[in-house]
N, C-alpha and C positions, 0 to 999 in steps of 0.2 A: 328210751328206745330199747328194742329187743334185738339181740344179735342171733341170727339163725344160721346154722351150718347145714347146708343141704347134704343129706346122707348119701346121695348118689355120687357126688363128685367132691364133697367136703370143702367146696368153695365157701368162703366166709363173706357175708354181707350184712349190712345193717338194715333193719326193717322195723316199722312200727307195728304195734299189735293189729292195726288195721290191715296191714299186708298179710299177716298170718290169717286173719279173718277172711280175707279175700280168697286165699288159697283154699280154705275149707268150704266157703260158699260156692266155689266153682264145682266142687264135688257134688253138691246138692242138685245142680242143674241137670245132672245125668242120672239121678235116682228118684224113685217114688217112695222108697223106704227111708227110715231115719239114717242119717250119717252118724256113725260112731267114731268118736275121737277119744283116744287114750292119752292121758297126761301122767307121766311118772318121773321119778327122780329120787335121790336120797332123801331121807327124812330131814326136813328143814330147808330144802332147796326152793320151796315156794310153789309147790304143786297146786294147792288150794287157791292161792293168790292168782296164778295164771289162769286156772279154770274159771274163776269168778270173772276176771277181766274179759276173757274170751267169750264167756256166756253172755255178758252184757252187750257184746258187739254182734252177736248172732240172734236173729229173729227166731222165736219159738225154740228155746234151748232148755235142756234140763241137765242137772249135774247129779251123778250117782257116785258118792265116795266109797272107796273100799273099806274105809273105817266103819261103815254101817254093817260090815260083814265080819267083824272080829269074833272069833270063836275061842281063842286061847287066852291064857293069862298074860298079863303085861310082861312077866318075866320069862316067857317061853323063848328059848333059844333054838334057832333052826337055820338051815342053810337055804331054805326056799320060802321063807315067810309063811309058814303054815298057820300062823296066827290068823291069817285072812282066809275066809272060805271062798276061794275063787270058783269052785264048782257051783255053789249056790248063787253067786253072782251071774254065772253063765246061764244057769237054769231059770232063775227067777227074773232076770233082767234082760240079758242079751238075747236069749232065745225068743222071749215073748215080744220084746220091742221090735225085733227085726221083721216080725210079721204083723206089726202094728196092732198088737193086742194090748189092752189095758193091763197094767202089771201092778203087783203089790209085793212087798217084802217086809220082814220084821227087821228093824234097825237094832243092832246089838252094841252095847258098850263093852269094853274089855272085861271079859270074865262072866258076862251075863249068861252066855250059853252054857259055860262050864257049871255055873251055880244053879242052872235050871230056871232062871228068871226069863220071862218073856220080854221081848223088845217092843217098842212102839211100832205100829203098823204104818208104813208109808205107801200111799197109792199114787201112781203116776200114769198119765196118758202119754204114750210115746210122742216125743217132740220131733221136730224136723232134725234137730241136732241133739245128740245124746253124748255128754262128756262123762267118761269113766275115769276117775282120778284117784291116785294114791300109790303107795308102795306096792310093787309086784303086779300091777295091772298090765304092764308090758311083759307078758309071759307067753311062751310058745303055745300053750293050750288055748289062748284067747286071741291070738293075732288074726285068725281067719275072720273074726267078727268086725275088726276095725277097718275103717276106711282111711284113717289118718292117725298117726301116733307121734307123740312129742316126748322126748327125753330132755329134762332140764340138765344142761351140761355144767354142773357145779361140782367142784371137788368134794370128796367125802369129808375132808377136814373142815372146810368152810360151812358145809351144810350142817355138820354136827354142832359147830359153834353157834350157828343161828338157831338151831333146834333147842339147844340148852338154854339160851337166853329167853326164847319164847316160852318154854315149858316151866321155867321157874315161877312165872306169874300165873300159871294155869292151875291155881289151887282148887277151883271148883271141880276140875276134871281129875286131877291126880291126888288131891288131898295131901297127906303127909309123905307120899312116896318120894324117895330120893331120885328125881328124874336124871340128875347128872350121872349117878351111878348106873341107872338103867341104860342111858345112852352109851356109856363107856363099856358096859359088860354085856348088854343084850341087844338093844336096837341098833347101835352102830355096827357091831359085828354081824348082825343079821343082814343089814344093808350091804355091807362089804361082801359077805359070802354070796348073797343073791346076785350081786353085780358080776362077780367073778364066775359064777356058775352059768348064768343065762345071758350075760352081756346085752342088757336091754338097750344100751346105746346103739348097738349094731342092728337091733330089730326095729328101732324107731324110724319113722319117715323122716323126721328132722330133729336136730339138736338145737335147743334154745337156751340162751344164757338166762340166769336167774333174773327176776324182776326187782329184787331188792338191792 
């Protein structure tokens, strides 16, 4: 079960993923254009897991992860997660999808843009429901595009512990990189600084407990 905190009155109640789905489906009944849903949280909080579960319960749904828009090195330290190219996400995905235009963008892995390597081209037809998920997607510059936004209400400490466990086994993705060190010195501090600077939990429509 998922615990949802309504951000308007902060009342706490239990709900199944089906109830969250129902809330979003209600938005579609009033729109002819795609419904945009943002899902964010600290690294390791379960953003991708929640996005996948939600998409399974929505008819005609597509997921766009912010990880496809990485432009900086893995070790880039910043207070606003500038590792992610939110402007390109806005231009190539949100702007086109909201007028129902077919869209395409190049998917980049960490450092590909910096090294000049091209990414794999992804082509998408705008779906009825478009989920944008990842760190920093709940950002003031993007909020006007979203119809619904979810912040996963998990402590920074617990999210970091989960992320470290997960990434130790991701050798295909990270190779010999010391991901524990990166979480301690770069990604974890990036997450904390971003949270303190923009308070995405206050921008979100609802706060949802982690699914793990």
